[in-house]
C-alpha positions in Angstrom: -10.9 -16.4 -36.1 -7.9 -16.8 -33.7 -8.7 -18.5 -30.3 -7.7 -16.9 -27.2 -5.2 -18.9 -25.0 -4.8 -19.2 -21.4 -2.4 -16.8 -19.5 0.8 -18.8 -18.5 1.3 -19.9 -15.1 3.4 -17.4 -12.9 6.9 -18.7 -11.7 7.3 -19.3 -7.9 9.4 -16.2 -7.7 6.5 -14.1 -9.6 4.1 -15.4 -7.3 6.2 -14.6 -4.1 6.6 -10.9 -5.6 3.1 -10.5 -6.3 2.2 -11.4 -2.7 4.8 -9.4 -1.4 3.7 -6.1 -3.3 0.1 -6.8 -2.4 0.7 -6.4 1.4 0.6 -2.9 3.5 3.8 -2.0 4.7 3.9 0.3 8.1 6.3 2.8 7.1 6.5 4.7 10.4 4.6 5.4 13.4 4.2 9.4 14.3 2.9 11.2 17.4 0.9 14.1 16.5 -0.3 17.1 18.6 -3.6 18.6 18.5 -3.7 22.2 18.1 -7.0 24.2 18.3 -9.0 21.0 18.1 -7.2 20.1 14.8 -4.1 18.0 13.8 -1.9 17.7 10.9 -0.5 14.6 9.6 2.4 15.0 6.9 2.6 12.2 4.6 4.3 11.5 1.6 3.4 8.9 -0.9 5.1 7.5 -4.0 2.9 7.9 -7.1 -0.1 6.0 -7.2 0.3 4.9 -3.7 -2.6 4.6 -0.9 -2.0 5.3 2.6 -4.2 4.2 5.8 -3.9 6.5 8.6 -5.4 5.3 11.8 -5.5 7.6 14.7 -6.2 6.6 18.1 -7.0 9.0 21.1 
């Protein structure tokens, strides 16, 4: 039976890239208008992306 080995330690550059990719990016701030009690927030996302939409009033 073959033993599983430990994963290699990431390089400093790989660690930096992982930390950078794990942070949220503020892509833009938009003002939206209220029409008949509703708002529409048009958003385009990259594949498998996640967005946080914060609405203050």
